C-alpha positions as CSV (number, residue, x, y, z in Angstrom):
1,M,16.5,-47.9,22.0
2,R,17.6,-51.4,20.5
3,W,13.8,-52.6,21.8
4,L,12.1,-49.9,20.0
5,T,14.0,-51.1,16.6
6,L,14.1,-54.8,17.4
7,Y,9.9,-53.6,18.0
8,A,9.9,-51.5,14.7
9,R,10.5,-54.6,12.5
10,S,8.7,-56.6,14.3
11,R,5.6,-55.3,13.6
12,Q,7.0,-54.0,9.6
13,V,7.2,-50.6,10.1
14,P,9.6,-49.6,7.8
15,A,7.2,-51.4,5.0
16,S,4.8,-50.0,6.1
17,L,6.4,-46.6,6.0
18,A,7.3,-47.0,2.5
19,A,4.1,-48.0,1.1
20,V,2.3,-44.8,2.9
21,V,4.2,-42.9,1.3
22,I,4.5,-44.5,-1.9
23,S,0.1,-45.0,-1.5
24,A,0.3,-41.4,-0.9
25,V,2.8,-39.6,-3.8
26,A,1.1,-42.5,-6.2
27,V,-2.4,-40.7,-5.1
28,W,-1.5,-37.2,-5.6
29,A,0.5,-37.8,-9.0
30,L,-2.8,-38.7,-10.3
31,A,-4.3,-36.1,-8.9
32,A,-2.2,-33.0,-10.0
33,R,-2.6,-34.8,-13.0
34,D,-5.4,-35.0,-13.5
35,G,-6.3,-31.3,-12.6
36,A,-9.2,-31.2,-10.0
37,G,-8.2,-27.8,-7.9
38,G,-9.3,-28.0,-4.6
39,P,-11.0,-30.9,-2.5
40,A,-14.0,-31.6,-4.1
41,D,-14.1,-35.2,-4.3
42,P,-13.2,-36.9,-0.7
43,K,-13.0,-40.3,-2.3
44,L,-9.6,-40.1,-3.8
45,P,-7.8,-38.7,-0.4
46,V,-10.5,-41.2,1.7
47,F,-8.7,-44.1,-0.4
48,V,-5.3,-42.7,0.3
49,L,-6.3,-43.3,4.5
50,F,-7.6,-46.9,3.4
51,A,-4.3,-47.6,1.7
52,G,-2.1,-46.0,5.0
53,V,-4.5,-47.9,7.4
54,A,-4.3,-51.0,5.7
55,A,-0.3,-50.6,5.4
56,V,-0.3,-50.2,9.6
57,S,-2.3,-52.6,10.0
58,I,-0.5,-55.6,9.1
59,G,1.6,-54.0,11.9
60,L,-1.1,-54.6,15.0
61,G,0.5,-58.8,15.1
62,G,3.6,-59.9,16.2
63,Q,5.8,-62.7,14.7
64,D,4.7,-64.6,17.4
65,L,1.3,-64.0,19.1
66,A,2.2,-66.8,22.0
67,L,5.0,-64.8,22.4
68,D,3.8,-61.4,22.6
69,R,1.0,-62.7,24.9
70,T,3.2,-64.0,27.6
71,A,6.2,-61.1,27.8
72,A,6.8,-59.6,30.8
73,I,6.1,-56.4,29.7
74,R,3.2,-54.4,29.2
75,W,1.4,-54.5,26.4
76,R,-1.9,-52.8,26.9
77,P,-0.2,-48.6,26.6
78,R,2.3,-50.2,24.0
79,R,-0.6,-51.6,21.7
80,A,-2.4,-48.3,22.6
81,A,0.3,-46.2,21.4
82,H,1.2,-48.6,18.3
83,V,-2.4,-47.6,16.8
84,L,-2.3,-43.6,17.3
85,L,1.5,-43.9,15.8
86,G,-0.5,-45.6,13.4
87,G,-3.0,-43.5,12.3
88,L,-0.8,-40.3,13.0
89,L,1.5,-41.3,10.6
90,V,-1.2,-41.8,8.2
91,C,-2.7,-38.1,8.9
92,A,1.2,-36.5,8.8
93,V,2.4,-37.9,4.9
94,L,-1.5,-37.2,3.5
95,L,-1.0,-33.9,4.6
96,A,3.0,-33.5,4.4
97,V,2.0,-34.7,0.2
98,Q,-0.5,-32.1,0.1
99,T,1.6,-29.2,1.1
100,V,5.0,-30.5,-0.4
101,G,2.8,-31.0,-4.1
102,G,0.7,-28.2,-3.7
103,E,-2.4,-30.2,-4.4
104,D,-5.1,-29.9,-2.0
105,L,-6.9,-32.9,-1.6
106,A,-8.6,-32.9,1.6
107,T,-8.9,-30.2,4.8
108,P,-6.6,-30.7,7.4
109,G,-10.2,-31.6,9.8
110,F,-11.0,-34.3,7.0
111,V,-7.6,-36.2,7.0
112,V,-7.7,-36.3,10.5
113,R,-10.7,-37.4,11.3
114,D,-10.7,-40.0,8.5
115,S,-7.6,-41.1,10.1
116,A,-8.6,-41.9,13.5
117,G,-11.9,-42.9,12.5
118,L,-10.2,-45.6,9.9
119,M,-7.5,-46.6,11.9
120,G,-9.8,-47.3,15.2
121,L,-11.6,-49.8,13.1
122,A,-8.3,-52.0,11.9
123,A,-8.0,-51.9,14.9
124,L,-11.2,-53.4,15.2
125,G,-10.1,-55.6,12.6
126,A,-7.2,-56.9,14.4
127,V,-9.7,-58.0,17.4
128,V,-12.1,-59.3,16.0
129,C,-10.2,-60.8,12.5
130,G,-6.4,-61.1,13.2
131,A,-4.0,-58.5,12.7
132,A,-3.8,-59.9,8.8
133,Y,-6.9,-59.1,7.9
134,A,-7.0,-56.2,10.1
135,W,-8.2,-53.9,6.8
136,T,-11.5,-55.9,6.3
137,L,-13.6,-53.6,8.2
138,P,-12.4,-50.5,7.0
139,I,-12.8,-51.7,3.8
140,A,-16.2,-53.1,4.0
141,W,-17.4,-49.7,5.7
142,L,-15.2,-47.6,3.5
143,S,-17.3,-49.6,0.0
144,F,-20.7,-48.9,2.1
145,S,-20.4,-45.6,1.7
146,V,-19.5,-45.0,-1.6
147,F,-22.1,-46.9,-2.9
148,V,-25.3,-45.9,-0.8
149,P,-27.2,-42.9,-2.0
150,P,-26.2,-39.3,-0.3
151,P,-27.2,-39.5,3.5
152,T,-30.8,-37.3,4.6
153,G,-31.0,-38.6,8.0
154,V,-28.0,-39.2,11.2
155,P,-28.3,-42.9,10.9
156,M,-27.1,-42.3,7.4
157,Q,-24.7,-39.9,8.3
158,A,-23.4,-42.3,10.9
159,A,-22.7,-45.0,7.7
160,T,-21.2,-42.7,5.3
161,W,-19.1,-40.5,8.1
162,M,-16.0,-40.9,6.1
163,L,-17.1,-39.1,2.3
164,L,-18.4,-36.5,4.6
165,P,-17.6,-33.2,5.1
166,P,-15.5,-31.9,8.2
167,G,-17.8,-30.2,9.7
168,T,-20.2,-32.4,10.5
169,T,-21.4,-33.5,13.5
170,T,-22.2,-36.6,13.4
171,A,-19.7,-37.8,11.2
172,T,-16.8,-36.3,13.5
173,W,-18.6,-38.6,16.8
174,T,-18.5,-41.8,14.7
175,A,-15.3,-41.3,14.2
176,T,-14.0,-40.1,17.3
177,T,-16.3,-43.6,18.7
178,L,-14.4,-45.7,16.3
179,A,-10.9,-44.1,17.5
180,I,-11.9,-44.9,21.0
181,A,-14.0,-48.2,20.9
182,G,-10.7,-49.9,18.6
183,T,-8.1,-48.1,20.1
184,T,-9.3,-49.7,23.6
185,A,-10.4,-52.6,22.7
186,Y,-7.0,-53.4,20.6
187,A,-5.1,-52.6,24.1
188,F,-7.2,-54.4,26.4
189,A,-7.4,-58.1,23.8
190,G,-4.7,-57.3,21.4
191,P,-5.2,-59.1,17.9
192,R,-7.1,-62.7,17.3
193,R,-4.8,-65.5,17.5
């Protein structure tokens, strides 16, 4: 069990967990104070999920990348598990805050889909930009999604997937593709040096 504790500390898991919980509770408190009744605007839960993914993505790289690459352990399963557990954590915290607080920010399907897609984007960001800048791909895609007009065709639905309702097939396939591609790329390549 000591190796798991050391791994969690080297990947800054305690600090990431604290940031995920604090951001979810803060947004829930703002939504409860605002009196927004129901999952009308998807931007608020997406911002919570992005904040959580950004906090978790810092841990996608260790303190010494050369040491990670030369260690005598199999990194591929650990990297894949790290991405999957990070997405699960972000998803679970938002759903728990909604359940405890009674404020329904988003449906569970929406939260699961968006946390998986955003975590896949962060994993791709770690491969392309390095772990310190893994958050850049999710924030770029989120910024684009927020400022473009409502989608009319399938390409625009794929581009704005994170703001679409949970039953949208194109959004679900886009998020699934990003989650699988990001997890696979990160598991095989690891973070950029």
